Backbone as numpy.savetxt, mean C-alpha at the origin, in Angstrom:
# Nx Ny Nz CAx CAy CAz Cx Cy Cz
-38.70 -32.18 -4.96 -37.94 -33.00 -5.91 -36.54 -33.27 -5.36
-36.17 -34.52 -5.22 -34.84 -34.82 -4.68 -33.75 -34.40 -5.66
-32.58 -34.01 -5.11 -31.44 -33.62 -5.94 -30.69 -34.86 -6.37
-30.61 -35.06 -7.68 -29.96 -36.25 -8.21 -28.50 -35.99 -8.62
-28.16 -34.74 -8.85 -26.82 -34.42 -9.34 -25.80 -34.46 -8.20
-24.55 -34.81 -8.51 -23.50 -34.77 -7.50 -23.13 -33.33 -7.15
-22.35 -33.17 -6.11 -21.95 -31.82 -5.69 -20.90 -31.26 -6.65
-20.76 -29.93 -6.61 -19.75 -29.28 -7.45 -18.34 -29.70 -7.06
-18.11 -29.93 -5.78 -16.78 -30.39 -5.34 -16.45 -31.71 -6.01
-17.39 -32.62 -6.03 -17.17 -33.92 -6.64 -17.00 -33.82 -8.15
-17.78 -32.95 -8.79 -17.65 -32.76 -10.23 -16.29 -32.13 -10.57
-15.87 -31.15 -9.78 -14.55 -30.54 -10.01 -13.45 -31.59 -9.91
-13.55 -32.46 -8.90 -12.53 -33.49 -8.73 -12.53 -34.44 -9.93
-13.70 -34.89 -10.35 -13.79 -35.80 -11.50 -13.24 -35.15 -12.77
-13.66 -33.92 -13.05 -13.22 -33.26 -14.27 -11.72 -32.99 -14.25
-11.17 -32.70 -13.07 -9.73 -32.48 -12.97 -8.96 -33.76 -13.26
-9.44 -34.90 -12.76 -8.79 -36.18 -13.04 -8.91 -36.52 -14.52
-10.10 -36.27 -15.08 -10.30 -36.53 -16.51 -9.36 -35.70 -17.37
-9.08 -34.48 -16.93 -8.20 -33.60 -17.70 -6.74 -33.95 -17.49
-6.35 -34.24 -16.23 -4.94 -34.44 -15.90 -4.48 -35.87 -16.13
-5.41 -36.82 -16.05 -5.04 -38.23 -16.25 -4.52 -38.92 -15.01
-4.52 -38.21 -13.86 -4.08 -38.85 -12.61 -4.65 -38.09 -11.43
-4.78 -38.81 -10.31 -5.28 -38.17 -9.09 -4.24 -37.18 -8.54
-2.96 -37.52 -8.67 -1.92 -36.64 -8.13 -1.92 -35.29 -8.85
-1.93 -35.32 -10.18 -1.92 -34.08 -10.95 -3.20 -33.28 -10.74
-4.32 -34.00 -10.61 -5.58 -33.31 -10.34 -5.53 -32.59 -9.00
-4.94 -33.25 -7.98 -4.80 -32.62 -6.67 -3.95 -31.36 -6.74
-2.87 -31.39 -7.55 -2.02 -30.21 -7.70 -2.78 -29.07 -8.35
-3.61 -29.38 -9.34 -4.40 -28.34 -10.01 -5.41 -27.71 -9.05
-6.01 -28.54 -8.20 -7.06 -28.06 -7.31 -6.53 -27.60 -5.96
-5.20 -27.72 -5.76 -4.55 -27.31 -4.50 -5.09 -28.10 -3.31
-5.33 -29.40 -3.52 -5.73 -30.30 -2.45 -4.88 -31.56 -2.56
-5.04 -32.46 -1.62 -4.24 -33.69 -1.64 -4.80 -34.69 -2.65
-3.95 -35.61 -3.03 -4.37 -36.68 -3.93 -5.50 -37.49 -3.30
-5.39 -37.71 -1.98 -6.42 -38.48 -1.29 -7.77 -37.78 -1.31
-7.77 -36.46 -1.18 -9.03 -35.72 -1.20 -9.72 -35.84 -2.55
-8.94 -35.82 -3.64 -9.51 -35.99 -4.98 -10.09 -37.38 -5.12
-9.32 -38.39 -4.68 -9.78 -39.78 -4.80 -11.08 -40.00 -4.05
-11.18 -39.44 -2.84 -12.40 -39.62 -2.04 -13.58 -38.91 -2.68
-13.35 -37.72 -3.27 -14.44 -36.98 -3.92 -14.99 -37.75 -5.11
-14.09 -38.34 -5.92 -14.54 -39.12 -7.08 -15.29 -40.37 -6.61
-14.83 -40.98 -5.54 -15.51 -42.16 -5.00 -16.92 -41.80 -4.55
-17.08 -40.65 -3.92 -18.42 -40.22 -3.50 -19.31 -40.00 -4.72
-18.74 -39.39 -5.78 -19.52 -39.17 -7.00 -20.00 -40.48 -7.59
-19.12 -41.48 -7.65 -19.51 -42.78 -8.21 -20.57 -43.45 -7.35
-20.43 -43.31 -6.05 -21.44 -43.89 -5.16 -22.78 -43.20 -5.33
-22.74 -41.88 -5.51 -23.98 -41.11 -5.67 -24.68 -41.48 -6.98
-23.89 -41.66 -8.06 -24.48 -41.96 -9.37 -24.69 -43.45 -9.59
-24.12 -44.26 -8.70 -24.23 -45.71 -8.81 -23.60 -46.23 -10.11
-22.48 -45.64 -10.50 -21.80 -46.07 -11.72 -20.33 -45.66 -11.62
-19.45 -46.48 -12.19 -18.03 -46.13 -12.22 -17.77 -45.16 -13.37
-17.06 -44.09 -13.08 -16.72 -43.13 -14.13 -15.24 -43.18 -14.51
-14.45 -43.89 -13.70 -13.02 -44.03 -13.98 -12.60 -45.47 -13.83
-11.71 -45.90 -14.69 -11.05 -47.20 -14.55 -9.66 -46.96 -13.98
-9.39 -47.59 -12.85 -8.12 -47.41 -12.17 -7.23 -48.62 -12.41
-5.97 -48.35 -12.69 -5.00 -49.42 -12.90 -3.62 -48.92 -12.52
-2.66 -49.82 -12.52 -1.29 -49.42 -12.20 -0.73 -48.43 -13.19
-1.26 -48.42 -14.39 -0.78 -47.49 -15.42 -1.43 -46.12 -15.32
-2.41 -45.98 -14.42 -3.10 -44.70 -14.29 -4.60 -44.86 -14.28
-5.30 -43.86 -14.73 -6.76 -43.90 -14.79 -7.22 -43.49 -16.18
-8.38 -43.99 -16.55 -8.99 -43.55 -17.80 -10.50 -43.56 -17.62
-11.17 -42.81 -18.48 -12.62 -42.67 -18.38 -13.33 -43.93 -18.84
-14.36 -44.30 -18.12 -15.28 -45.33 -18.58 -16.25 -44.69 -19.57
-17.04 -45.48 -20.29 -18.06 -44.87 -21.16 -18.98 -43.92 -20.39
-19.33 -44.27 -19.14 -20.16 -43.38 -18.33 -19.39 -42.10 -17.99
-18.08 -42.24 -17.75 -17.26 -41.08 -17.46 -17.16 -40.15 -18.65
-17.04 -40.73 -19.85 -16.98 -39.92 -21.07 -18.27 -39.12 -21.22
-19.39 -39.78 -20.98 -20.68 -39.12 -21.10 -20.85 -38.02 -20.04
-20.41 -38.31 -18.79 -20.53 -37.32 -17.73 -19.68 -36.10 -18.03
-18.49 -36.33 -18.54 -17.61 -35.22 -18.88 -18.23 -34.37 -19.99
-18.80 -35.04 -21.01 -19.40 -34.31 -22.13 -20.57 -33.46 -21.67
-21.37 -33.98 -20.76 -22.56 -33.27 -20.33 -22.30 -32.18 -19.28
-21.22 -32.29 -18.52 -21.01 -31.36 -17.40 -19.83 -30.40 -17.58
-18.87 -30.74 -18.40 -17.64 -29.95 -18.47 -17.87 -28.48 -18.77
-18.62 -28.19 -19.82 -18.85 -26.80 -20.22 -19.66 -26.04 -19.17
-20.59 -26.73 -18.54 -21.44 -26.06 -17.56 -20.67 -25.71 -16.29
-19.81 -26.61 -15.84 -18.99 -26.33 -14.66 -18.02 -25.19 -14.96
-17.45 -25.19 -16.18 -16.55 -24.11 -16.59 -17.30 -22.78 -16.62
-18.56 -22.80 -17.07 -19.36 -21.57 -17.11 -19.65 -21.05 -15.71
-19.91 -21.97 -14.78 -20.13 -21.55 -13.39 -18.87 -20.91 -12.81
-17.70 -21.47 -13.10 -16.44 -20.91 -12.64 -16.22 -19.51 -13.20
-16.53 -19.34 -14.48 -16.37 -18.04 -15.11 -17.32 -17.01 -14.51
-18.55 -17.42 -14.23 -19.51 -16.50 -13.61 -19.04 -16.09 -12.22
-18.54 -17.06 -11.45 -18.04 -16.75 -10.11 -16.85 -15.81 -10.18
-15.97 -16.04 -11.16 -14.80 -15.19 -11.32 -15.19 -13.76 -11.67
-16.14 -13.59 -12.57 -16.57 -12.26 -12.97 -17.22 -11.51 -11.81
-18.06 -12.21 -11.04 -18.70 -11.58 -9.89 -17.67 -11.18 -8.84
-16.67 -12.04 -8.67 -15.61 -11.74 -7.70 -14.80 -10.54 -8.16
-14.54 -10.46 -9.46 -13.79 -9.33 -9.99 -14.54 -8.02 -9.77
-15.88 -8.07 -9.95 -16.67 -6.86 -9.72 -16.57 -6.42 -8.26
-16.57 -7.40 -7.34 -16.43 -7.08 -5.93 -15.04 -6.52 -5.65
-14.02 -7.13 -6.26 -12.64 -6.68 -6.05 -12.41 -5.27 -6.57
-13.22 -4.83 -7.55 -13.03 -3.51 -8.13 -13.35 -2.40 -7.10
-14.08 -2.75 -6.04 -14.34 -1.77 -4.99 -13.52 -2.07 -3.74
-12.48 -2.89 -3.91 -11.53 -3.16 -2.82 -10.18 -2.59 -3.23
-9.62 -1.74 -2.37 -8.34 -1.10 -2.67 -7.27 -1.65 -1.75
-6.21 -2.17 -2.36 -5.06 -2.67 -1.60 -3.97 -1.60 -1.66
-3.68 -1.02 -0.48 -2.83 0.17 -0.41 -1.58 -0.12 0.42
-0.46 0.36 -0.07 0.81 0.26 0.66 1.36 1.66 0.83
1.60 2.07 2.08 2.01 3.45 2.36 3.24 3.46 3.26
4.14 4.40 2.99 5.27 4.62 3.89 4.72 4.83 5.31
5.21 4.08 6.31 4.60 4.17 7.65 4.51 5.58 8.22
5.57 6.38 8.07 5.53 7.73 8.64 4.43 8.57 8.01
4.31 8.53 6.69 3.26 9.29 6.02 1.89 8.71 6.36
1.80 7.40 6.39 0.53 6.77 6.71 0.03 7.15 8.09
0.92 7.12 9.09 0.51 7.41 10.46 0.26 8.89 10.72
1.14 9.73 10.21 1.09 11.15 10.57 0.24 12.01 9.63
0.11 11.59 8.38 -0.61 12.43 7.41 -1.88 11.78 6.91
-1.81 10.49 6.54 -2.97 9.84 5.93 -4.04 9.46 6.94
-3.65 8.81 8.03 -4.65 8.29 8.98 -5.59 9.37 9.52
-5.10 10.55 9.87 -6.04 11.57 10.36 -7.07 11.99 9.32
-6.81 11.72 8.05 -7.72 12.14 6.98 -8.61 11.01 6.47
-8.29 9.78 6.85 -8.91 8.63 6.20 -10.40 8.50 6.48
-10.84 8.98 7.63 -12.28 8.93 7.93 -13.08 9.76 6.93
-12.49 10.84 6.45 -13.15 11.65 5.43 -13.39 10.83 4.17
-12.40 10.04 3.77 -12.57 9.19 2.59 -13.66 8.16 2.84
-13.66 7.55 4.03 -14.65 6.52 4.32 -16.06 7.09 4.26
-16.24 8.30 4.78 -17.57 8.91 4.75 -18.01 9.24 3.33
-17.07 9.64 2.51 -17.41 9.98 1.12 -17.60 8.75 0.24
-16.87 7.69 0.53 -16.87 6.51 -0.33 -16.96 5.24 0.53
-18.07 5.10 1.22 -18.25 3.97 2.13 -18.25 2.63 1.41
-18.48 2.65 0.09 -18.52 1.40 -0.67 -17.13 0.83 -0.93
-16.10 1.63 -0.69 -14.72 1.17 -0.96 -14.13 0.55 0.30
-13.62 -0.64 0.14 -12.94 -1.33 1.25 -11.44 -1.21 1.04
-10.74 -0.65 2.03 -9.29 -0.47 1.93 -8.60 -1.53 2.77
-7.62 -2.18 2.15 -6.77 -3.13 2.86 -5.32 -2.63 2.76
-4.69 -2.44 3.90 -3.30 -1.97 3.91 -2.36 -3.16 3.76
-1.37 -2.98 2.90 -0.33 -3.98 2.69 1.00 -3.45 3.22
1.88 -4.35 3.62 3.18 -3.94 4.15 3.97 -3.16 3.12
4.61 -2.09 3.59 5.43 -1.27 2.70 6.86 -1.78 2.69
7.43 -1.92 1.50 8.81 -2.37 1.35 9.67 -1.19 0.89
10.72 -0.89 1.62 11.57 0.24 1.26 12.35 -0.02 -0.03
12.54 -1.29 -0.38 13.20 -1.63 -1.64 12.19 -2.09 -2.69
11.03 -1.46 -2.68 9.92 -1.87 -3.55 10.31 -1.85 -5.03
9.95 -2.92 -5.76 10.17 -2.94 -7.21 8.86 -2.75 -7.98
7.74 -2.63 -7.27 6.42 -2.36 -7.86 5.98 -3.46 -8.83
6.44 -4.68 -8.57 6.01 -5.82 -9.37 5.00 -6.67 -8.61
4.73 -6.32 -7.36 3.79 -7.11 -6.57 2.38 -7.00 -7.15
1.65 -8.11 -7.13 0.27 -8.07 -7.62 -0.73 -8.02 -6.47
-0.22 -7.83 -5.23 -1.13 -7.73 -4.09 -1.32 -6.29 -3.64
-0.85 -5.32 -4.45 -1.00 -3.90 -4.14 -1.53 -3.18 -5.38
-2.52 -2.32 -5.18 -3.08 -1.53 -6.28 -2.44 -0.15 -6.35
-2.24 0.49 -5.19 -1.64 1.82 -5.14 -0.59 1.86 -4.03
0.43 2.66 -4.27 1.45 2.92 -3.26 1.49 4.41 -2.93
1.72 4.75 -1.68 2.14 6.09 -1.29 3.61 5.92 -0.93
4.47 6.26 -1.88 5.87 5.87 -1.79 6.78 7.08 -1.66
7.93 6.86 -1.07 8.92 7.91 -0.87 9.87 7.98 -2.05
10.05 9.18 -2.58 11.12 9.43 -3.54 12.33 9.86 -2.71
13.31 8.98 -2.61 14.40 9.18 -1.65 15.37 10.27 -2.05
15.45 10.62 -3.33 16.40 11.64 -3.76 15.93 12.34 -5.01
16.41 13.57 -5.24 15.97 14.34 -6.41 16.23 13.63 -7.74
17.27 12.81 -7.79 17.64 12.16 -9.05 17.04 10.76 -9.20
16.28 10.34 -8.22 15.67 9.01 -8.32 14.66 8.99 -9.46
14.69 7.92 -10.25 13.71 7.75 -11.33 12.85 6.54 -11.01
11.61 6.60 -11.43 10.67 5.51 -11.17 10.81 4.44 -12.26
10.56 3.17 -11.94 10.60 2.12 -12.96 9.60 2.39 -14.08
9.88 1.85 -15.24 9.02 2.10 -16.41 7.58 1.68 -16.18
7.41 0.62 -15.39 6.05 0.09 -15.21 5.22 0.89 -14.23
5.79 2.00 -13.69 5.12 2.76 -12.65 4.75 4.16 -13.14
3.52 4.55 -12.87 3.09 5.94 -13.06 3.09 6.59 -11.70
3.89 7.66 -11.52 4.05 8.30 -10.21 3.66 9.77 -10.30
2.96 10.24 -9.27 2.54 11.64 -9.22 2.83 12.20 -7.83
3.50 13.35 -7.79 3.87 13.95 -6.51 2.64 14.31 -5.69
2.73 14.06 -4.38 1.65 14.42 -3.46 2.11 15.49 -2.46
2.92 15.10 -1.49 3.34 16.01 -0.41 4.75 15.64 0.04
5.29 16.48 0.95 6.51 16.11 1.64 7.80 16.65 1.08
7.72 17.51 0.08 8.94 18.05 -0.53 9.55 19.15 0.34
8.72 19.92 1.04 9.20 21.07 1.79 9.46 20.73 3.25
10.56 21.25 3.79 10.90 21.06 5.19 10.88 22.40 5.92
10.52 22.36 7.20 10.45 23.56 8.04 11.13 23.24 9.37
11.46 24.29 10.11 12.07 24.13 11.43 11.01 24.36 12.49
10.84 23.41 13.40 9.78 23.49 14.41 10.33 23.13 15.78
9.65 23.59 16.80 10.03 23.25 18.18 8.82 23.45 19.08
8.97 23.05 20.33 7.91 23.28 21.32 7.80 24.77 21.62
6.61 25.25 21.95 6.44 26.70 22.21 7.40 27.25 23.24
7.67 26.48 24.30 8.57 26.98 25.34 9.98 27.21 24.83
10.46 26.39 23.95 11.81 26.57 23.41 11.86 27.73 22.42
10.74 28.11 21.86 10.74 29.19 20.87 10.90 30.56 21.49
10.73 30.65 22.82 10.84 31.96 23.48 12.22 32.57 23.22
12.22 33.78 22.74 13.47 34.51 22.53 14.10 34.28 21.17
13.57 33.33 20.38 14.13 33.09 19.05 13.46 34.04 18.06
14.24 34.93 17.47 13.70 35.86 16.49 14.33 35.70 15.11
15.52 35.17 15.06 16.25 35.07 13.79 16.69 33.64 13.56
17.08 33.35 12.31 17.57 32.03 11.97 18.87 31.72 12.71
19.71 32.73 12.92 20.96 32.51 13.63 20.70 32.07 15.07
19.72 32.70 15.71 19.36 32.30 17.07 18.80 30.87 17.08
18.02 30.54 16.07 17.45 29.19 15.99 18.55 28.14 15.82
19.52 28.44 14.97 20.60 27.47 14.70 21.54 27.32 15.88
21.45 28.19 16.87 22.24 28.05 18.08 21.59 27.10 19.09
20.36 26.68 18.80 19.64 25.76 19.67 20.12 24.31 19.40
19.82 23.36 20.32 20.08 21.95 20.02 19.30 21.54 18.77
19.97 20.97 17.81 19.35 20.65 16.53 19.01 19.16 16.45
17.80 18.89 16.01 17.31 17.52 15.85 17.12 17.25 14.37
17.44 16.01 13.93 17.38 15.74 12.49 17.10 14.26 12.24
16.65 13.96 11.04 16.48 12.58 10.61 17.85 12.05 10.22
18.24 10.91 10.77 19.60 10.41 10.58 19.91 10.07 9.12
18.88 9.83 8.31 19.13 9.56 6.89 19.29 10.84 6.08
18.90 11.97 6.66 18.91 13.23 5.91 19.51 14.35 6.78
20.70 14.13 7.24 21.37 15.12 8.10 21.57 16.45 7.38
21.69 16.39 6.03 21.93 17.62 5.26 20.69 18.51 5.15
19.55 18.06 5.71 18.35 18.91 5.68 18.58 20.24 6.39
19.42 20.22 7.44 19.67 21.48 8.14 20.42 22.46 7.25
21.36 21.96 6.46 22.09 22.85 5.54 21.15 23.39 4.48
20.23 22.57 3.99 19.25 23.03 3.00 18.38 24.14 3.58
17.91 23.91 4.81 17.02 24.91 5.42 17.78 26.21 5.67
18.97 26.11 6.23 19.75 27.31 6.53 20.02 28.12 5.26
20.38 27.43 4.18 20.62 28.13 2.92 19.37 28.79 2.38
18.22 28.14 2.56 16.97 28.70 2.04 16.54 29.96 2.77
16.88 30.07 4.07 16.46 31.24 4.84 17.58 32.27 4.95
18.67 32.05 4.24 19.75 33.03 4.23 20.62 33.01 5.46
20.69 31.87 6.14 21.51 31.76 7.35 22.72 30.87 7.06
23.61 30.82 8.03 24.82 30.01 7.87 24.87 28.96 8.98
24.90 27.71 8.56 24.96 26.61 9.52 26.40 26.48 10.02
26.62 26.45 11.34 27.99 26.31 11.85 28.67 25.09 11.23
29.92 25.22 10.78 30.62 24.13 10.07 30.70 22.84 10.87
30.92 22.94 12.15 31.11 21.73 12.96 29.90 21.48 13.87
28.70 21.78 13.36 27.51 21.65 14.19 27.26 20.19 14.57
26.67 20.02 15.73 26.32 18.69 16.21 24.87 18.71 16.66
24.24 17.55 16.61 22.85 17.48 17.02 22.49 16.06 17.41
21.20 15.78 17.46 20.70 14.45 17.80 19.91 13.92 16.61
20.27 12.72 16.15 19.62 12.14 14.99 18.63 11.05 15.37
17.58 10.92 14.58 16.54 9.90 14.80 16.28 9.18 13.48
16.12 7.88 13.55 15.89 7.13 12.31 14.42 7.04 11.93
13.53 7.53 12.81 12.10 7.53 12.52 11.56 8.95 12.66
10.76 9.37 11.69 10.18 10.71 11.73 9.33 10.89 12.98
8.59 9.85 13.36 7.71 9.97 14.53 8.51 10.26 15.80
9.69 9.63 15.92 10.52 9.90 17.10 11.13 11.30 17.04
11.50 11.73 15.85 12.04 13.08 15.67 11.01 14.13 16.10
9.78 13.95 15.67 8.72 14.91 16.02 8.43 14.87 17.52
8.41 13.68 18.09 8.14 13.57 19.53 9.24 14.25 20.34
10.48 14.14 19.87 11.59 14.82 20.56 11.39 16.33 20.52
10.94 16.84 19.38 10.68 18.29 19.29 9.52 18.67 20.20
8.48 17.88 20.25 7.34 18.16 21.13 7.78 18.24 22.59
8.71 17.37 22.97 9.12 17.29 24.38 10.08 18.41 24.77
10.51 19.21 23.77 11.39 20.33 24.08 12.86 20.02 23.98
13.25 18.89 23.38 14.66 18.52 23.28 15.46 19.48 22.40
14.80 20.10 21.45 15.51 21.00 20.55 14.62 21.42 19.40
15.25 21.90 18.33 14.53 22.33 17.13 14.73 21.26 16.07
13.66 20.84 15.44 13.71 19.79 14.42 13.44 20.38 13.05
14.14 19.89 12.06 13.81 20.23 10.68 13.11 19.00 10.11
11.89 19.20 9.63 11.02 18.07 9.28 10.08 18.48 8.17
9.56 17.51 7.47 8.60 17.79 6.39 7.36 18.46 6.98
6.95 19.52 6.32 5.83 20.31 6.84 4.55 19.50 6.94
4.33 18.60 5.99 3.09 17.82 6.01 2.99 16.94 7.26
4.13 16.56 7.83 4.13 15.67 9.00 3.74 16.38 10.28
3.82 17.71 10.31 3.55 18.45 11.55 2.37 19.40 11.41
1.56 19.22 10.38 0.41 20.10 10.18 -0.48 20.15 11.40
-0.81 18.96 11.93 -1.72 18.91 13.08 -1.08 19.55 14.30
0.23 19.34 14.49 0.92 19.92 15.64 0.97 21.44 15.54
1.20 21.96 14.34 1.23 23.41 14.16 -0.15 24.02 14.37
-1.17 23.32 13.88 -2.54 23.83 14.02 -2.98 23.85 15.48
-2.54 22.85 16.26 -2.95 22.75 17.66 -2.06 23.57 18.59
-0.91 24.00 18.11 0.01 24.76 18.95 1.00 23.91 19.71
0.98 22.59 19.49 1.97 21.73 20.16 3.38 22.04 19.67
3.47 22.44 18.40 4.73 22.86 17.82 4.54 24.23 17.18
5.62 24.97 17.06 5.58 26.28 16.41 6.77 26.40 15.47
6.65 27.34 14.52 7.77 27.67 13.64 8.34 29.01 14.10
9.39 29.01 14.92 9.90 30.28 15.44 10.47 31.18 14.36
10.94 30.59 13.26 11.44 31.37 12.13 10.72 30.89 10.88
10.08 31.80 10.18 9.33 31.42 8.98 10.28 31.00 7.86
9.76 30.22 6.94 10.55 29.82 5.79 10.63 28.32 5.65
10.81 27.87 4.43 10.91 26.45 4.16 11.97 26.22 3.09
12.36 24.96 2.94 13.33 24.58 1.92 12.81 23.36 1.19
13.11 23.27 -0.09 12.70 22.11 -0.87 13.83 21.09 -0.90
13.49 19.84 -0.60 14.48 18.77 -0.61 14.57 18.08 -1.97
13.56 18.29 -2.82 13.52 17.57 -4.09 13.06 16.14 -3.92
12.68 15.79 -2.69 12.22 14.40 -2.45 10.70 14.42 -2.34
10.17 13.79 -1.32 8.73 13.82 -1.11 8.05 12.49 -1.36
6.73 12.49 -1.20 5.91 11.28 -1.31 5.07 11.34 -2.59
4.96 10.19 -3.23 4.31 10.10 -4.53 3.22 9.03 -4.50
2.17 9.28 -5.27 1.14 8.28 -5.51 1.57 7.46 -6.71
1.75 6.17 -6.50 2.28 5.29 -7.55 1.31 4.15 -7.85
1.25 3.79 -9.12 0.50 2.61 -9.52 1.15 2.01 -10.76
0.91 0.72 -10.94 1.40 0.06 -12.15 0.63 0.58 -13.35
1.34 0.86 -14.43 0.67 1.34 -15.64 -0.31 0.31 -16.19
-0.06 -0.96 -15.89 -0.91 -2.03 -16.40 -2.09 -2.34 -15.48
-2.34 -1.48 -14.49 -3.43 -1.77 -13.55 -4.77 -1.86 -14.24
-5.02 -1.02 -15.24 -6.31 -1.04 -15.92 -7.38 -0.34 -15.10
-8.62 -0.47 -15.56 -9.74 0.19 -14.88 -9.91 -0.38 -13.48
-9.95 0.50 -12.49 -10.09 0.07 -11.09 -10.81 1.19 -10.35
-12.15 1.11 -10.25 -12.92 2.21 -9.66 -12.46 2.63 -8.27
-12.14 1.67 -7.41 -11.73 2.02 -6.05 -10.42 2.80 -6.07
-9.48 2.36 -6.90 -8.20 3.06 -7.00 -8.39 4.47 -7.55
-9.29 4.61 -8.51 -9.52 5.92 -9.11 -10.16 6.88 -8.11
-11.11 6.38 -7.30 -11.74 7.22 -6.28 -10.72 7.67 -5.25
-9.89 6.73 -4.80 -8.89 7.09 -3.79 -7.86 8.05 -4.35
-7.44 7.82 -5.59 -6.42 8.70 -6.19 -6.93 10.13 -6.28
-8.18 10.32 -6.70 -8.73 11.68 -6.78 -8.81 12.31 -5.40
-9.25 11.51 -4.43 -9.39 12.04 -3.07 -8.05 12.42 -2.48
-7.05 11.55 -2.59 -5.76 11.82 -1.95 -5.05 12.98 -2.63
-5.25 13.15 -3.94 -4.65 14.31 -4.62 -5.30 15.60 -4.13
-6.61 15.56 -3.89 -7.30 16.74 -3.36 -6.82 17.06 -1.95
-6.60 16.03 -1.14 -6.07 16.24 0.20 -4.68 16.85 0.15
-3.87 16.37 -0.78 -2.51 16.90 -0.92 -2.52 18.36 -1.34
-3.48 18.72 -2.19 -3.57 20.11 -2.65 -3.93 21.04 -1.50
-4.64 20.53 -0.49 -5.00 21.34 0.68 -3.88 21.38 1.70
-2.94 20.46 1.56 -1.86 20.33 2.52 -0.71 21.25 2.17
0.18 21.46 3.16 1.40 22.24 2.95 1.14 23.60 2.30
0.38 24.48 2.92 0.24 25.83 2.37 1.60 26.51 2.32
1.75 27.43 1.41 3.05 28.08 1.24 3.50 28.71 2.55
4.77 28.44 2.90 5.30 29.00 4.14 5.53 30.49 3.98
5.38 31.28 5.05 5.62 32.72 4.98 7.07 33.00 4.57
7.31 34.17 4.05 8.66 34.53 3.65 9.60 34.47 4.83
10.83 34.04 4.57 11.79 33.86 5.65 12.37 35.20 6.10
12.61 35.27 7.40 13.32 36.42 7.95 14.81 36.16 7.83
15.56 37.16 7.51 17.00 37.01 7.38 17.66 36.90 8.77
18.76 36.17 8.79 19.48 36.00 10.06 20.02 37.34 10.54
């Protein structure tokens, strides 16, 4: 049986013109050019062998055939659009759009992500660029792994935030540099490495382990956690860094903690989502998984030795 009906593209173009009253406005609605709409309607008229629009300098209006075509097809085309939208939404519910602080994403999340994929292969994750001045109003992100920059920082009302990891800092260095270090005082006499945004981390750590940081101490600062850790690996000095960022290095022996003990910065990384997100199976699966991973991370540091 030959197909007598016009294509959906042509019907969409005709119905848009019928609704908007002009080819230009119809093109804006359909996100195509005015010429593309005009050509689609012309093809429809040629296919049906009847004019559906009257064109004049004052605009366009429906012919009797156009009125009949609109009456017979409008609701059905709208129903097809709604069905396509619902099916797409169901597919999107298993797609997670994630934005993560690069340092946490590279050093903590990525080594664990294969575990999530194996457990939940049906979930498709798409990473979105992380903005340090995030306002959490973007609609292209479902979940954030975001940094709480200070103890007094508050989250926007539209955000539900839950702490994950990164609050505790420890002092680490390459095994060769750890030789002979037995006390915090000996450690603080070494070249000190720090994150340039958080130079006071050394004072926090020293206070937590009962040591005294030299008043005029000097060190080397890095603006990226990855560079700070690499400097410690290479033996440049002792770094104070979030424990979660060096878990793999400590486990493998690339880095060691010559003096036990940790300090809380009151900062850390949080799982954030918009309160208005609604039901989202992929986001819920990932949230449960990442919270479980966080619970396994950062085991309590041993008691500190006094200087």
